[in-house]
C-alpha positions as CSV (number, residue, x, y, z in Angstrom):
1,X,0.0,0.0,0.0
2,X,1.4,3.5,-1.0
3,X,0.1,6.3,1.1
4,X,0.9,9.9,0.2
5,X,0.3,13.3,1.7
6,X,0.1,16.4,-0.6
7,X,-0.7,20.0,0.3
8,X,-2.2,21.1,-3.0
9,X,-2.5,24.7,-2.2
10,X,-5.8,25.1,-4.0
11,X,-7.3,22.0,-5.4
12,X,-9.3,23.6,-8.2
13,X,-6.6,25.9,-9.4
14,X,-4.0,23.1,-9.3
15,X,-6.2,20.2,-10.3
16,X,-4.2,19.4,-13.5
17,X,-1.1,19.1,-11.4
18,X,-2.9,16.7,-9.0
19,X,-4.4,14.6,-11.7
20,X,-1.1,14.3,-13.6
21,X,0.7,13.2,-10.4
22,X,-2.1,10.7,-9.5
23,X,-1.7,9.1,-12.9
24,X,2.1,8.9,-12.8
25,X,2.5,7.9,-9.1
26,X,-0.6,5.8,-8.6
27,X,-0.8,6.1,-4.8
28,X,-3.3,3.9,-3.2
29,X,-4.3,6.5,-0.6
30,X,-3.8,10.2,-0.6
31,X,-4.2,12.9,2.1
32,X,-4.8,16.3,0.7
33,X,-4.5,19.7,2.5
34,X,-5.3,23.4,1.7
35,X,-8.2,22.5,-0.6
36,X,-9.2,26.3,-0.4
37,X,-12.7,25.2,-1.6
38,X,-16.1,25.0,0.0
39,X,-17.8,21.6,0.4
40,X,-19.8,21.9,-2.9
41,X,-16.9,23.1,-5.0
42,X,-14.8,19.9,-4.5
43,X,-13.9,18.4,-7.9
44,X,-15.3,15.0,-7.1
45,X,-16.1,14.0,-10.7
46,X,-12.6,14.7,-11.9
47,X,-11.2,12.8,-9.0
48,X,-13.6,9.9,-9.6
49,X,-12.6,9.9,-13.3
50,X,-9.0,9.5,-12.3
51,X,-9.9,6.3,-10.5
52,X,-10.3,7.6,-6.8
53,X,-13.1,7.8,-4.4
54,X,-13.0,10.7,-1.9
55,X,-14.2,12.1,1.3
56,X,-13.5,15.7,2.2
57,X,-14.1,18.6,4.5
58,X,-14.1,21.9,2.6
59,X,-13.9,25.5,3.6
60,X,-14.3,28.6,1.5
61,X,-11.0,30.3,0.6
62,X,-8.9,28.6,3.3
63,X,-7.9,25.3,4.8
64,X,-9.7,22.2,3.7
65,X,-8.7,18.4,3.8
66,X,-9.5,15.4,1.8
67,X,-8.8,11.6,1.8
68,X,-8.7,9.7,-1.6
69,X,-8.5,6.0,-2.1
70,X,-7.8,4.3,-5.4
71,X,-10.5,2.1,-6.6
72,X,-12.8,2.8,-3.8
73,X,-14.0,5.3,-1.2
74,X,-12.5,5.7,2.3
75,X,-14.9,4.9,5.1
76,X,-15.3,8.2,6.9
77,X,-14.8,7.9,10.8
78,X,-14.3,11.4,11.9
79,X,-14.4,15.0,10.7
80,X,-12.6,17.5,12.9
81,X,-10.5,17.0,16.0
82,X,-12.4,16.5,19.3
83,X,-11.8,19.0,22.2
84,X,-13.3,22.3,20.9
85,X,-16.7,22.3,19.3
86,X,-16.3,26.0,18.5
87,X,-13.4,25.4,16.2
88,X,-15.0,25.3,12.7
89,X,-11.8,25.3,10.7
90,X,-11.6,22.3,8.2
91,X,-8.3,20.8,9.4
92,X,-8.9,17.2,10.1
93,X,-10.6,14.3,8.4
94,X,-10.3,10.6,9.4
95,X,-11.1,7.4,7.5
96,X,-10.5,3.7,7.0
97,X,-8.9,2.2,3.8
98,X,-8.2,-1.5,3.7
99,X,-8.1,-2.0,7.4
100,X,-5.8,1.0,8.0
101,X,-7.1,4.1,9.8
102,X,-5.8,7.3,8.3
103,X,-6.0,10.8,9.9
104,X,-5.3,13.6,7.4
105,X,-4.4,16.9,9.0
106,X,-3.5,20.5,8.4
107,X,-1.9,21.9,11.5
108,X,-2.2,25.7,11.8
109,X,0.8,27.8,10.7
110,X,0.9,29.9,13.7
111,X,2.7,33.0,12.5
112,X,3.1,35.6,13.6
113,X,4.5,34.3,16.9
114,X,3.9,35.1,19.6
115,X,0.2,36.1,19.2
116,X,-3.3,34.8,18.9
117,X,-2.5,32.6,15.8
118,X,0.3,30.9,17.6
119,X,-1.8,30.4,20.6
120,X,-4.4,28.7,18.4
121,X,-1.7,26.6,16.9
122,X,-0.6,25.3,20.2
123,X,-4.2,24.6,21.4
124,X,-4.8,22.7,18.1
125,X,-1.5,20.7,18.7
126,X,-2.6,19.7,22.2
127,X,-5.9,18.5,20.9
128,X,-4.1,16.4,18.2
129,X,-1.8,15.0,20.9
130,X,-4.8,14.0,23.0
131,X,-6.6,12.4,20.0
132,X,-3.4,10.6,18.9
133,X,-3.0,9.1,22.3
134,X,-6.6,7.6,21.9
135,X,-5.8,6.2,18.5
136,X,-2.5,4.7,19.5
137,X,-4.0,3.1,22.7
138,X,-6.4,1.2,20.6
139,X,-3.5,-0.7,19.0
140,X,-5.0,-0.5,15.5
141,X,-2.9,0.3,12.4
142,X,-3.0,4.1,12.1
143,X,-1.3,6.6,10.0
144,X,-1.3,10.4,10.8
145,X,-0.4,12.2,7.6
146,X,-0.4,15.9,6.5
147,X,1.1,19.3,6.7
148,X,2.1,19.6,10.4
149,X,3.7,23.0,9.9
150,X,6.7,21.8,12.0
151,X,10.4,21.4,11.2
152,X,11.3,18.9,14.0
153,X,15.1,19.3,13.8
154,X,17.9,21.5,12.3
155,X,18.2,18.8,9.5
156,X,14.7,19.8,8.3
157,X,15.3,23.3,7.4
158,X,17.8,24.8,5.0
159,X,19.2,27.6,7.2
160,X,18.0,26.9,10.9
161,X,19.4,30.1,12.2
162,X,17.0,32.2,10.1
163,X,13.9,30.3,11.5
164,X,14.5,30.4,15.3
165,X,11.6,32.8,15.9
166,X,9.2,31.3,13.3
167,X,6.1,29.5,14.4
168,X,7.2,26.5,12.5
169,X,10.4,26.2,14.4
170,X,9.9,27.6,17.8
171,X,11.0,25.3,20.7
172,X,7.4,24.9,21.9
173,X,6.3,23.6,18.6
174,X,9.1,21.2,18.3
175,X,8.5,20.0,21.9
176,X,4.9,19.3,21.0
177,X,6.0,17.2,18.0
178,X,8.5,15.3,20.2
179,X,5.7,14.6,22.7
180,X,3.6,13.1,19.9
181,X,6.4,10.9,18.8
182,X,7.0,9.7,22.4
183,X,3.6,8.2,22.4
184,X,5.1,5.6,20.1
185,X,4.6,7.0,16.6
186,X,7.3,6.5,13.9
187,X,8.3,9.4,11.8
188,X,8.3,7.3,8.6
189,X,10.3,9.6,6.3
190,X,13.0,10.4,8.8
191,X,13.3,6.8,9.9
192,X,14.4,5.8,6.4
193,X,16.4,8.9,5.7
194,X,18.3,9.2,9.0
195,X,21.0,11.8,8.1
196,X,19.6,13.1,4.8
197,X,18.5,16.7,4.3
198,X,15.2,16.0,2.7
199,X,12.5,18.7,2.1
200,X,8.9,18.7,1.3
201,X,8.3,22.4,0.9
202,X,9.9,25.3,-1.1
203,X,8.6,28.8,-1.1
204,X,7.7,30.6,-4.3
205,X,10.0,33.5,-3.6
206,X,13.7,34.0,-4.1
207,X,14.0,30.9,-6.4
208,X,13.7,28.7,-3.2
209,X,13.2,25.5,-5.2
210,X,16.1,26.2,-7.6
211,X,18.4,26.8,-4.5
212,X,17.0,23.8,-2.7
213,X,16.1,26.2,0.2
214,X,13.4,24.0,1.6
215,X,11.7,22.8,4.7
216,X,10.4,19.4,5.9
217,X,7.0,20.1,7.2
218,X,4.9,17.3,5.7
219,X,5.0,14.1,7.8
220,X,3.6,10.6,7.9
221,X,3.5,9.1,11.4
222,X,2.9,5.4,12.0
223,X,1.4,3.7,15.0
224,X,3.4,0.7,16.3
225,X,0.7,-1.7,14.9
226,X,1.7,-0.6,11.4
227,X,5.3,0.7,11.7
228,X,6.7,-2.8,11.0
229,X,5.2,-2.8,7.5
230,X,7.2,0.3,6.5
231,X,9.4,-0.7,3.3
232,X,9.8,2.7,1.6
233,X,9.4,6.4,1.8
234,X,10.2,9.5,-0.2
235,X,9.3,12.9,-1.7
236,X,8.2,13.3,-5.3
237,X,10.4,16.4,-5.6
238,X,10.0,16.8,-9.3
239,X,6.3,17.7,-9.0
240,X,7.4,21.0,-7.3
241,X,9.0,22.0,-10.6
242,X,5.9,21.4,-12.7
243,X,4.1,24.4,-14.2
244,X,1.5,25.9,-11.7
245,X,2.7,23.5,-9.0
246,X,2.0,23.8,-5.3
247,X,4.8,24.9,-3.0
248,X,4.7,21.4,-1.5
249,X,5.7,18.2,-3.1
250,X,3.9,14.9,-2.6
251,X,5.4,12.8,0.3
252,X,4.8,9.1,0.5
253,X,5.4,5.8,2.2
254,X,5.1,2.3,1.1
255,X,3.7,-0.5,3.4
256,X,4.3,-4.2,2.9
257,X,1.5,-6.7,3.4
258,X,2.9,-8.1,6.6
259,X,4.3,-6.7,9.8
260,X,6.7,-9.6,9.8
261,X,8.8,-7.8,7.4
262,X,11.9,-6.1,8.8
263,X,10.9,-3.0,10.6
264,X,12.4,0.4,9.9
265,X,13.9,1.8,13.1
266,X,11.7,4.3,15.0
267,X,13.7,7.4,15.4
268,X,13.7,9.2,18.7
269,X,14.1,12.7,17.4
270,X,16.8,14.6,19.2
271,X,15.5,17.4,21.4
272,X,16.7,20.8,20.5
273,X,16.3,24.1,22.4
């Protein structure tokens, strides 16, 4: 099973890019973020014609998440994180595909920090940590995938010294990510690329992609019940260079059919101040 996460940065405006990538990469499951489309404007027909069923949680102009499955439709299990009934942002959707529970998330950016947006990010992160604990305690195969808006370590950002006060790199945010991992989740991409500087996002400004001035903020976390099936992971970096591309590239994992396969090591991310 190949599972990918892709912040499309506007699904209707970048639909040709998404469909081209789906055709070439043929992932089995896709988590999409930043749809930037209300519920009734999701391109369900085009997605269906490409061979994918979909569930989605749209929002006008901002946010929005979707879960796609090749040859079928995910079984929806949850829309929105528990813990704050007044939070109406479309940032989390959860569904089951072939016995795997998949949580697709778009964690708030949080800038400028400090400030109200950063406070909201940290509250949302706490709700994610609480829900993740519930998921992992059930001992089911679970994947949490999406745009976390967190660079966990210096290796995940091209010039760490320029990002020390940014909401994606502040110590509080990284500590929250470490607390999530300490529940038992495996950072799939890092576990298979231990010392590699590998990025998932490049800004549109200052030729960031050409200079490889990137960030790793898109993550796939695996519960212990499924981590043993991890056999591959990577980033489809070339997609970022396509015409009218998102500023993110698709990030993916491959799971084998049996947990008896050799398990990739679960990395304990080194804490940094």
